[in-house]
ZAMARGU-4260 file (C-alpha; in steps of 0.2 Angstrom, whole numbers, plus 5000, padded with zeros to 4 digits):
<rodrens>
0) 4815/5281/4814 | 4823/5280/4832 | 4838/5269/4833 | 4845/5264/4850 | 4858/5250/4854
5) 4875/5245/4859 | 4891/5249/4849 | 4896/5231/4852 | 4881/5225/4842 | 4882/5238/4828
10) 4897/5248/4823 | 4898/5266/4818 | 4900/5262/4800 | 4884/5252/4799 | 4875/5266/4809
15) 4881/5279/4796 | 4875/5269/4781 | 4858/5266/4789 | 4855/5284/4792 | 4862/5289/4775
20) 4850/5277/4766 | 4835/5283/4776 | 4839/5302/4772 | 4833/5307/4789 | 4838/5322/4799
25) 4842/5320/4817 | 4856/5318/4830 | 4866/5303/4834 | 4873/5302/4852 | 4887/5291/4856
30) 4893/5286/4874 | 4908/5276/4877 | 4919/5275/4893 | 4915/5292/4899 | 4916/5300/4882
35) 4902/5308/4873 | 4901/5312/4854 | 4887/5319/4843 | 4884/5318/4824 | 4871/5329/4817
40) 4862/5324/4801 | 4852/5335/4789 | 4843/5324/4776 | 4855/5310/4778 | 4871/5321/4776
45) 4883/5325/4791 | 4883/5343/4794 | 4891/5344/4812 | 4901/5333/4824 | 4906/5336/4842
50) 4916/5326/4854 | 4920/5328/4873 | 4938/5323/4868 | 4940/5338/4856 | 4939/5355/4865
55) 4944/5365/4849 | 4930/5375/4842 | 4928/5385/4826 | 4937/5400/4833 | 4952/5390/4839
60) 4953/5381/4822 | 4953/5397/4811 | 4965/5406/4823 | 4977/5391/4823 | 4977/5390/4804
65) 4980/5409/4803 | 4964/5413/4794 | 4959/5426/4807 | 4965/5436/4822 | 4957/5437/4839
70) 4951/5454/4836 | 4942/5449/4820 | 4934/5434/4828 | 4928/5446/4842 | 4920/5458/4830
75) 4912/5444/4820 | 4904/5436/4836 | 4898/5453/4841 | 4889/5456/4824 | 4881/5438/4826
80) 4875/5441/4843 | 4867/5458/4838 | 4858/5452/4822 | 4840/5449/4822 | 4842/5433/4812
85) 4860/5428/4817 | 4869/5421/4801 | 4883/5408/4802 | 4899/5414/4809 | 4908/5408/4793
90) 4896/5419/4783 | 4900/5434/4793 | 4919/5431/4792 | 4918/5429/4773 | 4906/5444/4770
95) 4912/5457/4782 | 4931/5452/4784 | 4935/5445/4767 | 4940/5428/4774 | 4939/5415/4760
100) 4923/5405/4761 | 4931/5390/4753 | 4945/5390/4766 | 4933/5391/4780 | 4923/5376/4773
105) 4939/5366/4770 | 4944/5369/4788 | 4927/5364/4795 | 4926/5349/4784 | 4943/5343/4790
110) 4938/5345/4808 | 4922/5336/4806 | 4930/5321/4797 | 4944/5320/4811 | 4930/5320/4825
115) 4920/5307/4816 | 4935/5296/4812 | 4939/5296/4830 | 4922/5288/4834 | 4927/5272/4824
120) 4939/5268/4839 | 4924/5268/4851 | 4920/5249/4851 | 4911/5249/4867 | 4896/5259/4873
125) 4879/5264/4867 | 4871/5274/4853 | 4855/5283/4850 | 4848/5292/4835 | 4834/5303/4837
130) 4824/5312/4823 | 4825/5331/4822 | 4817/5344/4811 | 4828/5349/4796 | 4824/5367/4799
135) 4829/5367/4817 | 4845/5357/4814 | 4851/5369/4801 | 4849/5385/4812 | 4862/5393/4822
140) 4854/5388/4838 | 4870/5378/4843 | 4885/5388/4851 | 4890/5401/4838 | 4908/5395/4838
145) 4904/5377/4834 | 4907/5368/4817 | 4893/5367/4804 | 4893/5364/4785 | 4880/5370/4773
150) 4884/5356/4761 | 4885/5340/4772 | 4897/5326/4771 | 4892/5309/4763 | 4890/5297/4778
155) 4894/5281/4767 | 4910/5289/4762 | 4914/5293/4780 | 4910/5275/4784 | 4922/5268/4771
160) 4936/5280/4775 | 4934/5278/4794 | 4935/5260/4793 | 4950/5260/4781 | 4959/5272/4793
165) 4956/5261/4808 | 4960/5245/4799 | 4977/5252/4793 | 4981/5258/4810 | 4977/5241/4818
170) 4988/5233/4804 | 5002/5244/4809 | 4999/5240/4827 | 4994/5258/4832 | 4980/5264/4843
175) 4970/5279/4839 | 4975/5293/4850 | 4962/5305/4851 | 4967/5323/4851 | 4965/5332/4867
180) 4966/5351/4868 | 4964/5364/4881 | 4946/5371/4882 | 4942/5381/4867 | 4939/5400/4866
185) 4926/5405/4879 | 4913/5416/4871 | 4908/5426/4886 | 4926/5430/4890 | 4929/5435/4872
190) 4916/5448/4873 | 4921/5453/4890 | 4905/5447/4899 | 4903/5436/4914 | 4902/5418/4911
195) 4888/5408/4921 | 4893/5392/4929 | 4891/5378/4916 | 4883/5361/4922 | 4894/5346/4920
200) 4892/5337/4903 | 4884/5320/4902 | 4901/5313/4897 | 4910/5320/4912 | 4897/5312/4924
205) 4900/5295/4917 | 4915/5285/4924 | 4927/5274/4914 | 4919/5258/4917 | 4911/5247/4904
210) 4894/5253/4898 | 4879/5245/4907 | 4871/5232/4896 | 4886/5229/4886 | 4887/5212/4877
215) 4897/5199/4886 | 4909/5188/4877 | 4900/5172/4871 | 4907/5155/4876 | 4903/5143/4863
220) 4901/5125/4868 | 4914/5113/4860 | 4907/5100/4848 | 4901/5085/4857 | 4905/5067/4853
225) 4887/5063/4851 | 4878/5058/4835 | 4884/5067/4819 | 4872/5080/4812 | 4875/5091/4797
230) 4863/5106/4794 | 4862/5118/4780 | 4854/5135/4781 | 4859/5149/4769 | 4857/5161/4784
235) 4874/5158/4791 | 4870/5166/4808 | 4855/5156/4811 | 4863/5140/4805 | 4878/5142/4817
240) 4866/5147/4831 | 4856/5131/4828 | 4871/5120/4828 | 4877/5127/4845 | 4859/5124/4852
245) 4860/5106/4845 | 4878/5103/4852 | 4872/5108/4869 | 4859/5094/4867 | 4871/5080/4863
250) 4874/5081/4844 | 4891/5083/4835 | 4883/5096/4824 | 4891/5106/4810 | 4882/5120/4800
255) 4884/5125/4782 | 4878/5140/4773 | 4881/5133/4755 | 4872/5118/4747 | 4888/5113/4738
260) 4899/5113/4754 | 4885/5103/4762 | 4885/5090/4749 | 4904/5089/4749 | 4904/5086/4767
265) 4891/5072/4766 | 4901/5063/4752 | 4917/5064/4763 | 4907/5057/4778 | 4900/5043/4768
270) 4917/5038/4761 | 4923/5037/4779 | 4908/5025/4783 | 4899/5038/4793 | 4880/5041/4792
275) 4876/5059/4798 | 4858/5065/4802 | 4854/5079/4790 | 4844/5094/4793 | 4840/5105/4778
280) 4832/5122/4777 | 4819/5121/4763 | 4819/5140/4759 | 4836/5144/4751 | 4843/5147/4734
285) 4846/5133/4722 | 4864/5127/4718 | 4865/5139/4703 | 4859/5154/4714 | 4841/5154/4707
290) 4824/5151/4714 | 4819/5150/4733 | 4816/5131/4735 | 4834/5125/4735 | 4831/5114/4750
295) 4821/5103/4739 | 4834/5102/4726 | 4847/5097/4740 | 4834/5084/4746 | 4833/5076/4729
300) 4852/5075/4727 | 4854/5067/4744 | 4840/5054/4740 | 4849/5049/4724 | 4867/5049/4730
305) 4865/5044/4748 | 4848/5035/4750 | 4852/5027/4767 | 4854/5044/4776 | 4840/5051/4787
310) 4834/5068/4781 | 4823/5081/4791 | 4817/5097/4783 | 4814/5114/4792 | 4806/5130/4785
315) 4801/5147/4793 | 4789/5149/4778 | 4776/5134/4778 | 4770/5130/4761 | 4759/5115/4758
320) 4765/5111/4740 | 4783/5111/4745 | 4779/5100/4760 | 4770/5088/4750 | 4785/5087/4737
325) 4797/5084/4752 | 4786/5070/4758 | 4786/5062/4741 | 4805/5062/4742 | 4804/5052/4759
330) 4804/5066/4772 | 4793/5061/4786 | 4791/5079/4793 | 4795/5097/4790 | 4799/5106/4806
335) 4794/5124/4809 | 4810/5134/4810 | 4808/5150/4821 | 4810/5167/4813 | 4824/5178/4819
340) 4811/5190/4826 | 4802/5176/4836 | 4817/5167/4844 | 4814/5176/4861 | 4796/5173/4861
345) 4787/5158/4869 | 4782/5152/4852 | 4799/5153/4845 | 4806/5143/4861 | 4793/5130/4858
350) 4798/5128/4840 | 4816/5126/4845 | 4811/5113/4858 | 4801/5103/4845 | 4817/5103/4833
355) 4827/5096/4847 | 4815/5083/4852 | 4812/5077/4834 | 4830/5076/4830 | 4834/5067/4846
360) 4821/5054/4842 | 4828/5051/4824 | 4846/5049/4832 | 4840/5038/4846 | 4844/5051/4860
365) 4834/5052/4876 | 4821/5066/4875 | 4825/5082/4885 | 4818/5081/4902 | 4805/5094/4907
370) 4809/5104/4922 | 4824/5095/4927 | 4840/5104/4931 | 4843/5122/4926 | 4829/5131/4916
375) 4836/5138/4899 | 4829/5152/4889 | 4832/5144/4872 | 4827/5160/4863 | 4839/5171/4873
380) 4852/5158/4870 | 4851/5160/4852 | 4849/5179/4853 | 4866/5179/4863 | 4874/5170/4848
385) 4867/5183/4836 | 4872/5197/4847 | 4854/5203/4850 | 4846/5207/4867 | 4831/5196/4868
390) 4822/5208/4880 | 4824/5222/4866 | 4816/5210/4853 | 4802/5205/4865 | 4798/5224/4867
395) 4797/5226/4849 | 4787/5212/4844 | 4770/5221/4846 | 4776/5233/4832 | 4780/5218/4821
400) 4797/5227/4816 | 4812/5216/4811 | 4823/5228/4820 | 4840/5235/4818 | 4850/5219/4821
405) 4840/5209/4807 | 4844/5224/4795 | 4862/5223/4799 | 4863/5204/4796 | 4853/5204/4780
410) 4863/5219/4773 | 4879/5208/4776 | 4871/5194/4767 | 4868/5205/4752 | 4886/5207/4749
415) 4888/5191/4739 | 4872/5183/4733 | 4870/5177/4715 | 4861/5188/4703 | 4842/5187/4704
420) 4837/5172/4714 | 4848/5175/4729 | 4843/5193/4731 | 4825/5190/4728 | 4825/5176/4742
425) 4833/5189/4754 | 4819/5201/4750 | 4806/5189/4753 | 4814/5183/4769 | 4815/5201/4776
430) 4797/5204/4771 | 4792/5188/4780 | 4797/5196/4797 | 4784/5210/4794 | 4770/5203/4784
435) 4760/5187/4782 | 4763/5185/4763 | 4772/5194/4750 | 4776/5193/4731 | 4791/5200/4721
440) 4786/5206/4704 | 4798/5209/4690 | 4795/5226/4680 | 4798/5223/4661 | 4791/5230/4645
445) 4778/5240/4654 | 4772/5225/4663 | 4773/5220/4681 | 4775/5201/4681 | 4775/5189/4696
450) 4792/5181/4701 | 4792/5173/4718 | 4781/5173/4734 | 4779/5166/4751 | 4763/5164/4761
455) 4751/5163/4746 | 4739/5148/4747 | 4733/5139/4732 | 4718/5127/4733 | 4720/5122/4714
460) 4738/5120/4709 | 4755/5127/4713 | 4755/5144/4722 | 4772/5148/4713 | 4765/5144/4696
465) 4750/5155/4700 | 4761/5170/4705 | 4771/5168/4689 | 4755/5170/4679 | 4751/5187/4685
470) 4755/5201/4673 | 4748/5218/4676 | 4751/5233/4663 | 4758/5249/4670 | 4748/5259/4658
475) 4732/5255/4667 | 4728/5261/4685 | 4733/5249/4699 | 4742/5249/4715 | 4758/5247/4705
480) 4757/5261/4693 | 4759/5275/4705 | 4773/5267/4714 | 4783/5263/4698 | 4779/5281/4691
485) 4784/5290/4707 | 4797/5278/4713 | 4792/5279/4731 | 4785/5265/4743 | 4766/5265/4746
490) 4755/5259/4760 | 4737/5258/4755 | 4722/5247/4751 | 4718/5238/4736 | 4706/5248/4725
495) 4690/5244/4716 | 4698/5245/4698 | 4699/5231/4686 | 4718/5227/4689 | 4717/5228/4708
500) 4702/5216/4708 | 4712/5205/4696 | 4727/5205/4708 | 4715/5201/4723 | 4708/5186/4714
505) 4725/5179/4708 | 4732/5180/4726 | 4718/5169/4731 | 4703/5181/4735 | 4700/5190/4751
510) 4702/5209/4755 | 4718/5213/4765 | 4716/5228/4777 | 4732/5236/4771 | 4745/5232/4757
515) 4763/5238/4756 | 4771/5241/4739 | 4790/5244/4738 | 4800/5248/4723 | 4818/5240/4720
520) 4829/5252/4710 | 4843/5247/4698 | 4852/5259/4686 | 4841/5273/4690 | 4824/5264/4686
525) 4812/5252/4695 | 4816/5234/4690 | 4806/5225/4703 | 4792/5228/4716 | 4788/5220/4732
530) 4770/5218/4737 | 4765/5212/4754 | 4750/5211/4766 | 4744/5202/4782 | 4729/5193/4775
535) 4720/5183/4782 | 4723/5193/4797 | 4715/5211/4798 | 4730/5218/4807 | 4739/5233/4799
540) 4756/5231/4792 | 4770/5235/4805 | 4785/5247/4803 | 4792/5246/4786 | 4806/5258/4787
545) 4820/5245/4789 | 4812/5235/4775 | 4813/5251/4764 | 4831/5253/4768 | 4834/5235/4763
550) 4825/5236/4747 | 4836/5251/4742 | 4852/5241/4746 | 4844/5226/4736 | 4843/5236/4721
555) 4862/5241/4723 | 4866/5223/4725 | 4857/5219/4709 | 4866/5233/4700 | 4883/5226/4706
560) 4879/5208/4701 | 4873/5214/4684 | 4889/5224/4681 | 4900/5209/4687 | 4891/5198/4674
565) 4894/5211/4660 | 4912/5212/4665 | 4914/5193/4665 | 4905/5192/4648 | 4917/5205/4641
570) 4932/5196/4647 | 4926/5180/4640 | 4924/5188/4623
</rodrens>
């Protein structure tokens, strides 16, 4: 896992949580306005932090706190330098000079926290996380006087505490003044040896200007006085970006991320004698938070309550049964909505252009001219609204990875979904950025039972109904049994056993080149499983690391929703 980006797009709190959840070892390097910082992770825990703004080292800190003398420090460093396998400086001070180990650890912990918290004020610049070998990161290959913990600090706790400190300071109107000290103890001078000239640090070589590639502030076009258009998409970022795109093309467009708010706005418009054109995303939760075809429920309500209004549907997961149901309810066409990962591609731009052309025809607007005026990169436009560099997404498309920005947005959406349906919908949507088809299975009573799907084609009957009929026992060998037993994700091929063959047939036949099975945990056990493949394509599945992180957070969201439901039930009693 290699993460690279701008601090404007992804804050330090988000980065810390992502690395923590992945349990990876490596070094996070931050650069902001001539400053450089590093955070070292060992198996997802923070063991070390340095900053060009903090000159103090371990020797300075222990001297300042009165835990050691200069003479003791000199002797400890001499012992370390002349050891075949140099131990940590703290271990020498504790073992040889009776300095309390707990006090050393507390001092180091306090200093690492102080340095990491200072990074939360770095809101401009760049970051890069590179993987490292745990054994190498845990050695004393760093400067002997640097801080390092044996038992690391929890990054998620650091993220919450750092955000809290920064918010409180901003609320009080204070700015974070980073501590600047004179350069720390010079190791060579301490031992009486000549000190070679040191090359300038990377941070010192960078001037104080804004970082190259930093995101520019986005200027949103004001709502036009054109035809009134209401659109609903439970993905708030995409919905708002589409509304900006449509306002630029002559509509007075408003986006909603809630079906109830959408219906309320329509009722108010109708009461005022207005007839807005309606654009409804087909794949979203129902009004009660369950299911994944909430767009059809909204369509049904609009048809019954506001039959005179024109409705256009859109979907980034084409489904023949759902499209047929929409047509039976009077919808002439279901437009293809570009996926987030496709917005910067020619295919995504073409889909956006088709949306604009179709809606313009329904509203009686002239079709956009081809080649006239300034050429606009529609995908780049929407990526700017989402805070994503289109060039970076294009570079990643060959790997079929949804990327860091999608992970961030989807993690934010997990904060308040309804129990069950809303979370399952988000899991399927994330999976759709990586695989051609996916199914979420519910684990209950030693069975794996189908719950929801996308991309499954059914020649005889409804694909959703077919998926819900799948039930595979965990006591028998299958691709699911190992994942549930070992509680780890798996990339493999379907086997030749009875239950793998049964699954293959129930998903419509065919033999995918590779399948992904990812567990979803709640309350310490596997409660659901995500199955995905690229059938009918023979392409292998792309990078699933971001998806695996998302699945772990989906389980926590389920746990939180279940706890809230239990508390409400108890309060009701």
